[in-house]
C-alpha positions as CSV (number, residue, x, y, z in Angstrom):
1,X,25.6,-47.5,-32.3
2,X,27.2,-44.1,-31.6
3,X,25.2,-41.1,-32.7
4,X,27.1,-38.9,-35.2
5,X,28.7,-36.1,-33.3
6,X,27.5,-33.7,-36.0
7,X,23.9,-34.5,-35.1
8,X,24.7,-33.9,-31.4
9,X,26.2,-30.6,-32.4
10,X,22.9,-29.7,-34.1
11,X,21.0,-30.6,-31.0
12,X,23.3,-28.4,-29.0
13,X,23.6,-25.5,-31.3
14,X,20.3,-25.1,-33.0
15,X,17.3,-23.7,-31.1
16,X,14.5,-25.0,-33.4
17,X,13.6,-28.3,-35.1
18,X,10.9,-29.6,-37.3
19,X,10.1,-33.3,-36.9
20,X,8.5,-35.8,-39.1
21,X,7.7,-39.5,-39.0
22,X,8.0,-39.7,-42.8
23,X,11.2,-38.5,-44.4
24,X,9.7,-36.0,-46.8
25,X,6.0,-35.9,-45.9
26,X,5.4,-33.9,-42.7
27,X,2.0,-34.5,-41.2
28,X,-0.1,-31.6,-39.9
29,X,1.1,-31.9,-36.3
30,X,4.7,-32.1,-37.5
31,X,4.8,-28.7,-39.1
32,X,5.4,-27.0,-35.8
33,X,8.8,-25.4,-35.4
34,X,9.6,-26.7,-31.9
35,X,12.0,-25.2,-29.5
36,X,14.8,-27.6,-28.4
37,X,15.0,-27.7,-24.6
38,X,17.6,-30.5,-24.4
39,X,18.3,-34.0,-25.4
40,X,19.7,-37.4,-24.1
41,X,21.3,-40.3,-25.9
42,X,21.2,-43.8,-24.3
43,X,22.8,-46.9,-25.6
44,X,20.5,-49.9,-25.6
45,X,20.9,-53.5,-26.8
46,X,19.1,-52.8,-30.1
47,X,20.6,-49.4,-30.8
48,X,20.7,-45.9,-29.5
49,X,17.7,-44.2,-27.9
50,X,17.5,-40.5,-28.7
51,X,15.2,-38.3,-26.5
52,X,14.6,-34.8,-27.6
53,X,13.0,-32.5,-25.1
54,X,10.8,-29.9,-26.9
55,X,8.5,-26.9,-26.4
56,X,5.6,-26.1,-28.7
57,X,5.8,-22.3,-29.1
58,X,2.2,-22.1,-30.1
59,X,0.8,-23.7,-26.9
60,X,3.8,-23.5,-24.5
61,X,3.4,-27.3,-23.9
62,X,6.6,-29.2,-23.2
63,X,7.1,-32.8,-24.1
64,X,9.7,-35.3,-25.3
65,X,10.0,-37.2,-28.6
66,X,11.8,-40.5,-28.5
67,X,13.6,-42.2,-31.3
68,X,14.4,-45.8,-30.2
69,X,16.6,-48.5,-31.8
70,X,18.6,-46.1,-34.0
71,X,20.8,-48.0,-36.4
72,X,22.0,-45.1,-38.5
73,X,21.8,-41.3,-38.8
74,X,22.3,-39.5,-42.1
75,X,22.9,-35.9,-42.8
76,X,21.1,-35.3,-46.1
77,X,21.1,-31.6,-46.6
78,X,22.8,-28.6,-45.0
79,X,23.2,-24.9,-45.4
80,X,23.9,-21.9,-43.3
81,X,20.2,-21.8,-42.3
82,X,19.3,-25.4,-41.7
83,X,20.5,-29.0,-41.4
84,X,18.3,-32.0,-42.5
85,X,18.9,-35.4,-40.9
86,X,17.3,-38.8,-41.4
87,X,17.2,-41.2,-38.4
88,X,17.0,-44.9,-39.3
89,X,15.4,-47.1,-36.5
90,X,14.3,-50.7,-36.2
91,X,10.6,-51.2,-36.7
92,X,9.6,-52.8,-33.4
93,X,6.1,-53.7,-34.8
94,X,7.9,-56.3,-36.9
95,X,9.6,-58.0,-33.9
96,X,6.5,-60.1,-33.3
97,X,7.1,-61.6,-36.8
98,X,10.8,-62.3,-36.0
99,X,11.7,-59.5,-38.5
100,X,14.5,-57.6,-36.8
101,X,15.8,-55.9,-40.0
102,X,12.8,-53.7,-41.1
103,X,13.5,-50.1,-40.5
104,X,11.6,-46.8,-40.2
105,X,13.0,-43.5,-41.2
106,X,12.3,-40.2,-39.3
107,X,13.3,-36.7,-40.4
108,X,14.7,-33.8,-38.3
109,X,15.2,-30.4,-39.8
110,X,17.2,-28.1,-37.6
111,X,16.6,-24.4,-38.3
112,X,18.1,-21.2,-36.9
């Protein structure tokens, strides 16, 4: 799976991102407007692995979010102020049940 070049452009051109493990339901910890420090994309046997290196501006803590086994990325909304993407990934928790089709959806909102 090749990551959409438009998503890579967002990672390169935007400076801030809001993350969520649910498409439209950000948890308390996910309402942080993180600073994007960099990213990496690796191809794996089960799909792309996206690593996003972040900084929490409230605590100055730096860490990396990983999105493994990406099967699809989808631009769902865009404007001159933000782009909203969904990342579809295989649900590895179902691999033990021989279910290799179940997916999870993550959300990224890039903001200027």
